[in-house]
C-alpha distance (Angstrom), angle and dihedral (degrees) to the residues before:
residue distance angle dihedral
M1 . . .
Q2 3.79 . .
V3 3.85 94.4 .
N4 3.79 94.0 103.8
D5 3.78 94.3 36.3
G6 3.75 93.7 -125.4
G7 3.77 123.5 177.6
G8 3.84 94.2 -109.3
I9 3.78 138.2 -68.5
G10 3.78 112.8 -50.1
L11 3.82 93.6 -163.0
F12 3.80 126.6 3.9
R13 3.84 102.6 -162.2
S14 3.80 102.4 -144.8
E15 3.81 91.5 -168.2
F16 3.76 88.2 79.9
L17 3.84 87.6 70.2
Y18 3.79 85.6 60.4
L19 3.80 95.8 41.2
N20 3.79 91.3 53.0
S21 3.80 96.5 47.0
P22 3.86 128.2 80.4
D23 3.78 90.2 -140.5
Y24 3.76 139.2 13.4
P25 3.86 107.4 -54.2
T26 3.78 111.8 -115.6
E27 3.73 123.9 -121.2
D28 3.84 89.2 -105.0
Q29 3.78 92.9 50.4
Q30 3.75 91.4 50.7
F31 3.78 93.4 45.1
E32 3.79 91.1 52.9
A33 3.82 92.3 48.8
Y34 3.81 91.9 50.9
K35 3.77 92.2 43.9
K36 3.82 91.6 52.4
V37 3.81 93.1 50.1
L38 3.83 91.3 49.6
A39 3.80 91.1 47.2
D40 3.80 91.8 48.5
M41 3.76 91.2 50.2
D42 3.82 90.9 53.3
G43 3.78 98.9 -147.3
K44 3.83 97.1 -34.4
E45 3.78 117.9 131.1
V46 3.81 118.0 -82.6
I47 3.81 121.8 -175.9
I48 3.77 113.0 -159.7
R49 3.78 120.4 -158.8
T50 3.77 116.5 -151.8
L51 3.82 118.4 -126.1
D52 3.82 112.7 -48.1
I53 3.75 110.5 176.3
G54 3.71 131.6 134.6
A55 3.77 142.8 141.5
D56 3.84 89.4 -46.8
K57 3.82 90.7 57.7
Q58 3.79 107.6 37.0
I59 3.77 122.6 -162.5
G60 3.79 110.0 -172.5
Y61 3.81 97.4 -141.5
F62 3.80 92.0 55.3
N63 3.80 91.2 63.2
L64 3.78 94.6 -152.8
P65 3.82 118.5 179.8
K66 3.76 121.7 -111.2
E67 3.78 109.4 -104.0
D68 3.77 135.6 -158.9
N69 3.86 90.8 -137.9
P70 3.83 110.6 25.6
A71 3.73 92.7 -176.3
M72 3.79 92.5 63.3
G73 3.83 98.4 35.6
M74 3.75 138.5 75.1
R75 3.81 105.2 -29.7
A76 3.79 145.4 116.9
L77 3.80 112.1 -11.6
R78 3.82 93.2 10.0
I79 3.83 87.3 61.1
C80 3.76 90.7 46.4
L81 3.80 92.9 51.2
T82 3.80 93.7 48.1
R83 3.79 93.1 43.1
P84 3.81 102.9 33.6
E85 3.82 94.3 169.9
I86 3.82 88.7 68.7
F87 3.80 92.4 51.2
K88 3.80 94.9 43.1
T89 3.81 91.6 51.0
Q90 3.78 91.5 52.1
L91 3.84 91.9 46.6
R92 3.78 91.8 50.8
A93 3.83 89.8 50.1
L94 3.80 90.5 52.9
Y95 3.77 94.8 49.0
């Protein structure tokens, strides 16, 4: 990550942890991923976006319905509010 000597990570898209996992990533798996990114960045700024998936970024184990307008449907915070255990796990991993 430091190859180009950037000033940090403008947006770490945490949904890739979910996209690259066969099941919901555990709190420990998420914690270790965030810890590695922060260590690799050696004190530089890292902005982590909480889970943002939806019909446009399908993850099989989420079983989201197909939607006519994915941008307005079940995604991101709406998923977190209807499935609070997913959001709480991610927040615990971050803190």
